[in-house]
C-alpha atoms as a printed R data frame, in Angstrom:
    type eleno elety resid chain resno       x       y       z
1   ATOM     1    CA   MET     A     1  24.960  15.214   8.016
2   ATOM     2    CA   LYS     A     2  22.490  13.535  10.341
3   ATOM     3    CA   ASN     A     3  19.326  12.148   8.740
4   ATOM     4    CA   SER     A     4  16.274  13.625  10.489
5   ATOM     5    CA   LYS     A     5  13.871  11.170   8.854
6   ATOM     6    CA   PRO     A     6  12.504   8.707  11.429
7   ATOM     7    CA   ALA     A     7  13.144   4.986  10.873
8   ATOM     8    CA   VAL     A     8   9.381   4.465  10.551
9   ATOM     9    CA   ASN     A     9   7.042   7.354   9.864
10  ATOM    10    CA   PRO     A    10   4.683   7.467  12.907
11  ATOM    11    CA   LEU     A    11   1.723   8.094  10.581
12  ATOM    12    CA   LEU     A    12   2.057   4.542   9.264
13  ATOM    13    CA   CYS     A    13   0.620   3.160  12.500
14  ATOM    14    CA   LYS     A    14  -2.640   4.799  11.373
15  ATOM    15    CA   VAL     A    15  -2.574   3.305   7.853
16  ATOM    16    CA   ASN     A    16  -5.506   1.048   8.704
17  ATOM    17    CA   GLN     A    17  -7.762   3.928   9.812
18  ATOM    18    CA   THR     A    18  -8.956   5.050   6.380
19  ATOM    19    CA   PRO     A    19 -12.478   3.772   5.616
20  ATOM    20    CA   HIS     A    20 -11.382   1.188   3.032
21  ATOM    21    CA   ALA     A    21  -8.376   0.029   5.035
22  ATOM    22    CA   THR     A    22 -10.574  -0.372   8.125
23  ATOM    23    CA   ILE     A    23 -13.020  -2.611   6.265
24  ATOM    24    CA   LEU     A    24 -10.176  -4.664   4.783
25  ATOM    25    CA   LYS     A    25  -8.298  -4.781   8.122
26  ATOM    26    CA   LEU     A    26  -4.998  -3.816   6.448
27  ATOM    27    CA   GLU     A    27  -1.971  -4.217   8.701
28  ATOM    28    CA   LEU     A    28   1.482  -2.639   8.632
29  ATOM    29    CA   VAL     A    29   4.092  -5.408   8.397
30  ATOM    30    CA   SER     A    30   7.269  -3.378   7.958
31  ATOM    31    CA   ALA     A    31   8.674  -0.033   6.875
32  ATOM    32    CA   LYS     A    32  12.251   0.874   6.070
33  ATOM    33    CA   ASP     A    33  13.829   3.685   4.102
34  ATOM    34    CA   ASP     A    34  11.430   4.232   1.165
35  ATOM    35    CA   THR     A    35   9.703   0.836   1.311
36  ATOM    36    CA   VAL     A    36   6.560  -0.347   3.110
37  ATOM    37    CA   THR     A    37   4.909  -3.772   3.367
38  ATOM    38    CA   LEU     A    38   1.219  -4.205   4.247
39  ATOM    39    CA   LYS     A    39  -0.907  -7.306   4.792
40  ATOM    40    CA   LEU     A    40  -4.470  -7.907   3.608
41  ATOM    41    CA   PRO     A    41  -5.760 -10.693   5.881
42  ATOM    42    CA   PHE     A    42  -7.968 -13.240   4.145
43  ATOM    43    CA   SER     A    43 -11.572 -13.068   5.304
44  ATOM    44    CA   GLU     A    44 -14.966 -14.151   4.062
45  ATOM    45    CA   HIS     A    45 -16.191 -10.610   3.394
46  ATOM    46    CA   ILE     A    46 -13.566  -9.897   0.700
47  ATOM    47    CA   ILE     A    47 -14.408 -12.924  -1.439
48  ATOM    48    CA   GLY     A    48 -15.493 -11.845  -4.917
49  ATOM    49    CA   ASP     A    49 -16.014 -15.290  -6.456
50  ATOM    50    CA   PRO     A    50 -18.062 -17.427  -4.054
51  ATOM    51    CA   PHE     A    51 -17.568 -20.603  -6.110
52  ATOM    52    CA   LYS     A    52 -13.760 -20.505  -6.269
53  ATOM    53    CA   ARG     A    53 -13.514 -18.421  -3.063
54  ATOM    54    CA   LEU     A    54 -11.216 -15.843  -4.649
55  ATOM    55    CA   ILE     A    55 -10.503 -12.382  -3.268
56  ATOM    56    CA   HIS     A    56 -12.290  -9.560  -5.087
57  ATOM    57    CA   GLY     A    57 -10.014  -7.549  -7.377
58  ATOM    58    CA   GLY     A    58 -11.178  -4.325  -5.738
59  ATOM    59    CA   ALA     A    59  -9.681  -5.444  -2.421
60  ATOM    60    CA   ILE     A    60  -6.348  -6.065  -4.147
61  ATOM    61    CA   THR     A    61  -6.528  -2.660  -5.867
62  ATOM    62    CA   THR     A    62  -7.250  -0.937  -2.549
63  ATOM    63    CA   LEU     A    63  -4.310  -2.770  -0.968
64  ATOM    64    CA   MET     A    64  -2.052  -1.561  -3.785
65  ATOM    65    CA   ASP     A    65  -3.229   2.056  -3.564
66  ATOM    66    CA   THR     A    66  -2.805   2.061   0.219
67  ATOM    67    CA   VAL     A    67   0.670   0.509   0.222
68  ATOM    68    CA   CYS     A    68   1.798   2.988  -2.452
69  ATOM    69    CA   GLY     A    69   0.539   5.914  -0.361
70  ATOM    70    CA   ALA     A    70   2.194   4.463   2.729
71  ATOM    71    CA   ALA     A    71   5.502   4.256   0.856
72  ATOM    72    CA   VAL     A    72   5.185   7.959  -0.002
73  ATOM    73    CA   PHE     A    73   4.640   8.849   3.671
74  ATOM    74    CA   GLN     A    74   7.631   6.715   4.624
75  ATOM    75    CA   ALA     A    75   9.858   8.261   1.931
76  ATOM    76    CA   GLN     A    76   8.826  11.821   2.845
77  ATOM    77    CA   GLY     A    77   9.458  11.281   6.521
78  ATOM    78    CA   ASN     A    78   6.810  13.867   7.406
79  ATOM    79    CA   PHE     A    79   3.035  14.332   7.567
80  ATOM    80    CA   GLN     A    80   2.529  16.178   4.273
81  ATOM    81    CA   SER     A    81  -0.699  15.275   2.503
82  ATOM    82    CA   MET     A    82  -0.706  13.530  -0.846
83  ATOM    83    CA   ALA     A    83  -3.237  12.044  -3.240
84  ATOM    84    CA   THR     A    84  -3.236   9.386  -5.938
85  ATOM    85    CA   LEU     A    85  -2.727  10.888  -9.391
86  ATOM    86    CA   ASP     A    86  -2.341   7.660 -11.335
87  ATOM    87    CA   LEU     A    87  -2.498   4.009 -10.341
88  ATOM    88    CA   ARG     A    88  -2.032   1.170 -12.773
89  ATOM    89    CA   VAL     A    89  -2.630  -2.281 -11.323
90  ATOM    90    CA   ASP     A    90  -1.912  -5.374 -13.393
91  ATOM    91    CA   HIS     A    91  -3.736  -8.363 -11.908
92  ATOM    92    CA   MET     A    92  -1.442 -11.282 -12.747
93  ATOM    93    CA   ARG     A    93  -3.356 -14.164 -11.150
94  ATOM    94    CA   PRO     A    94  -5.946 -14.765  -8.448
95  ATOM    95    CA   ALA     A    95  -4.702 -14.807  -4.876
96  ATOM    96    CA   ASP     A    96  -4.648 -18.305  -3.429
97  ATOM    97    CA   SER     A    97  -7.883 -18.876  -1.535
98  ATOM    98    CA   GLY     A    98  -7.562 -18.711   2.222
99  ATOM    99    CA   LEU     A    99  -4.163 -16.993   2.225
100 ATOM   100    CA   ASP     A   100  -3.282 -13.479   3.345
101 ATOM   101    CA   VAL     A   101  -2.016 -11.142   0.628
102 ATOM   102    CA   PHE     A   102   1.081  -9.021   1.190
103 ATOM   103    CA   ALA     A   103   2.023  -5.923  -0.768
104 ATOM   104    CA   ILE     A   104   5.399  -4.233  -0.822
105 ATOM   105    CA   ALA     A   105   5.848  -0.765  -2.316
106 ATOM   106    CA   GLU     A   106   8.927   1.337  -2.960
107 ATOM   107    CA   CYS     A   107   8.792   5.092  -3.466
108 ATOM   108    CA   TYR     A   108  11.688   5.330  -5.882
109 ATOM   109    CA   ARG     A   109  11.525   9.035  -6.756
110 ATOM   110    CA   LEU     A   110  10.297  12.168  -4.999
111 ATOM   111    CA   THR     A   111  10.068  15.543  -6.695
112 ATOM   112    CA   ASN     A   112   8.689  18.685  -5.063
113 ATOM   113    CA   THR     A   113   5.214  17.916  -6.373
114 ATOM   114    CA   VAL     A   114   5.056  14.233  -7.412
115 ATOM   115    CA   ALA     A   115   6.062  10.874  -5.910
116 ATOM   116    CA   PHE     A   116   6.657   7.765  -8.044
117 ATOM   117    CA   ILE     A   117   6.020   4.290  -6.650
118 ATOM   118    CA   ARG     A   118   6.114   0.641  -7.740
119 ATOM   119    CA   ALA     A   119   4.498  -2.226  -5.850
120 ATOM   120    CA   THR     A   120   4.015  -5.992  -5.857
121 ATOM   121    CA   ALA     A   121   1.265  -8.042  -4.190
122 ATOM   122    CA   TYR     A   122   1.803 -11.722  -3.424
123 ATOM   123    CA   THR     A   123   0.687 -14.526  -1.134
124 ATOM   124    CA   ASP     A   124   3.556 -16.805  -0.130
125 ATOM   125    CA   ASN     A   125   6.089 -16.088  -2.901
126 ATOM   126    CA   ILE     A   126   6.931 -12.611  -4.185
127 ATOM   127    CA   ASP     A   127   8.275 -14.228  -7.371
128 ATOM   128    CA   GLU     A   128   4.705 -15.320  -8.198
129 ATOM   129    CA   PRO     A   129   2.874 -11.979  -7.901
130 ATOM   130    CA   VAL     A   130  -0.863 -11.623  -7.554
131 ATOM   131    CA   ALA     A   131  -0.576  -8.082  -8.924
132 ATOM   132    CA   THR     A   132   1.945  -5.404  -9.734
133 ATOM   133    CA   ALA     A   133   1.411  -1.662  -9.753
134 ATOM   134    CA   VAL     A   134   3.021   1.603 -10.711
135 ATOM   135    CA   ALA     A   135   1.674   4.828  -9.315
136 ATOM   136    CA   SER     A   136   2.225   8.538  -9.043
137 ATOM   137    CA   PHE     A   137   0.996  10.653  -6.162
138 ATOM   138    CA   MET     A   138   0.605  14.413  -5.911
139 ATOM   139    CA   ARG     A   139   2.565  15.857  -2.985
140 ATOM   140    CA   SER     A   140   1.350  18.795  -0.954
141 ATOM   141    CA   ASN     A   141   2.882  21.128   1.593
142 ATOM   142    CA   VAL     A   142  -0.300  20.864   3.713
143 ATOM   143    CA   GLU     A   143  -0.068  18.709   6.818
144 ATOM   144    CA   PHE     A   144  -2.159  15.537   6.829
145 ATOM   145    CA   PRO     A   145  -5.080  15.889   9.279
146 ATOM   146    CA   ILE     A   146  -4.072  13.376  11.956
147 ATOM   147    CA   GLN     A   147  -6.802  12.232  14.321
């Protein structure tokens, strides 16, 4: 049977158009199967600790929520809307100052109504995570309003 799911969900090219993602300048790095990687570029306006020049935890949390949602879109292979039901982010350590942060998420289970995702954020080594997350998203049969 031929798989009708596109290699990369076309909606992912718009992942940086949500208000938070626009401010953070999130970028799609890669997408394959049920996995998506995004980049949070380091910039002065996301610093939360001006003395140590560390990225604000809220920027990391937004990155994690966005990459989890992107993984759901990629796994679904369509434009059905979804929303975060639960997001648990464990902040493991501060991101190294001046470095971009990457986040990779895998949608490991889809039911008719819920998607389950796990994610890791890191700077230069995924084995030394900045944060990890597990999430669940509500799935809908309503098309996402694409602009």
